[in-house]
C-alpha positions in Angstrom: -125.6 30.0 57.8 -121.8 30.1 56.5 -120.8 33.0 54.4 -117.7 33.6 52.5 -116.5 37.2 52.3 -113.2 38.8 50.8 -111.6 41.6 52.3 -109.2 44.0 50.4 -107.3 46.4 52.0 -107.4 49.6 49.4 -106.1 52.0 52.1 -103.0 54.2 51.3 -101.5 53.5 54.7 -103.6 52.3 57.1 -103.6 48.7 58.7 -106.9 47.3 60.1 -107.8 44.9 62.9 -111.1 42.7 61.8 -113.2 41.2 64.4 -116.3 39.4 64.2 -119.3 39.2 67.1 -120.4 35.9 65.7 -117.7 33.6 66.9 -114.0 32.7 65.3 -113.5 33.4 61.4 -111.8 31.1 59.3 -109.2 32.3 56.9 -109.2 30.2 53.8 -107.3 32.3 51.4 -104.5 35.3 51.6 -103.7 37.7 48.5 -105.4 35.2 46.3 -103.8 32.0 47.3 -105.5 29.3 49.2 -104.1 28.6 52.6 -104.6 25.8 55.0 -107.9 27.1 56.7 -107.1 28.8 60.2 -109.7 29.8 62.8 -109.0 33.4 64.3 -110.9 35.8 66.7 -109.1 38.8 64.6 -106.7 39.4 62.1 -104.5 42.2 60.9 -104.5 43.5 57.4 -101.6 45.3 55.9 -101.8 47.6 52.7 -103.0 45.8 49.9 -103.5 42.7 51.2 -106.7 40.4 50.5 -108.1 37.7 52.6 -111.1 35.2 52.0 -112.6 34.4 55.2 -115.7 32.2 56.2 -117.8 33.3 58.8 -121.0 31.7 60.5 -124.0 34.1 60.7 -126.3 32.7 63.6 -130.3 32.3 62.8 -131.3 35.0 65.1 -129.5 38.4 65.9 -127.5 41.0 64.2 -123.4 40.6 64.5 -121.0 43.0 63.9 -118.3 42.5 61.7 -115.7 45.4 62.3 -112.6 46.7 60.7 -110.8 49.4 63.2 -107.7 51.1 62.1 -104.5 49.9 63.6 -103.9 53.2 65.3 -107.4 53.5 66.9 -108.6 56.5 65.1 -111.6 55.1 63.7 -113.6 51.8 62.5 -115.9 50.8 60.0 -118.5 47.9 60.6 -121.5 45.8 58.9 -124.0 43.9 60.8 -124.7 40.4 59.6 -127.8 38.5 60.3 -131.5 39.4 61.2 -133.6 40.5 63.9 -133.5 43.4 66.5 -130.9 42.4 68.9 -127.4 43.7 68.2 -124.2 41.9 69.2 -121.2 44.4 69.0 -117.8 42.8 68.1 -115.2 42.8 70.5 -113.4 46.2 70.9 -109.7 46.6 69.8 -107.3 47.3 72.7 -105.9 50.7 72.4 -102.5 50.7 70.8 -99.4 51.1 72.9 -97.4 54.1 71.1 -94.5 54.3 73.2 -93.8 50.4 72.0 -94.2 51.6 68.1 -90.6 52.0 67.1 -88.8 51.9 63.8 -86.6 48.9 65.0 -88.1 46.1 62.6 -86.5 44.4 59.7 -85.3 47.0 57.4 -86.2 50.1 59.5 -89.8 49.2 59.2 -92.3 50.6 61.9 -93.2 48.2 64.5 -96.9 48.8 64.7 -97.5 45.0 65.9 -97.8 46.3 69.4 -100.9 46.7 71.4 -101.1 47.2 75.2 -97.3 46.4 75.1 -97.8 43.0 73.8 -97.0 41.9 70.0 -100.1 41.3 67.9 -98.8 38.6 65.9 -98.0 35.9 69.2 -101.1 34.1 68.2 -99.0 32.6 65.4 -101.3 33.9 62.4 -98.1 35.0 60.4 -96.5 31.7 60.5 -99.7 30.0 59.4 -100.2 32.2 56.4 -96.7 32.0 55.1 
């Protein structure tokens, strides 16, 4: 079964990494605007962003959809599906704090590093712009 979900980051300052155990998610809208659909294994949500995402819920099993704070301090999750077998979402890699500097555009924080690698090397930022 396919399910369309809308995510809203209502946090005051936290970015969230969203991951789903049931396979790739398909982003179909960003901030209320339809976008060319793109399949991703995870994506990063900034403060006040919204995303419409289509996920496939397999017929058996409970699949975790997890929103983890980018700094690794916590997460929230929901389990989609039915049955007793729980399949957890892939864990987010620990952030690499030494690479997080104030050297991005206009002095912004470079919170885009995880384990020394830029998060957006997957090209998702280009697909949504």
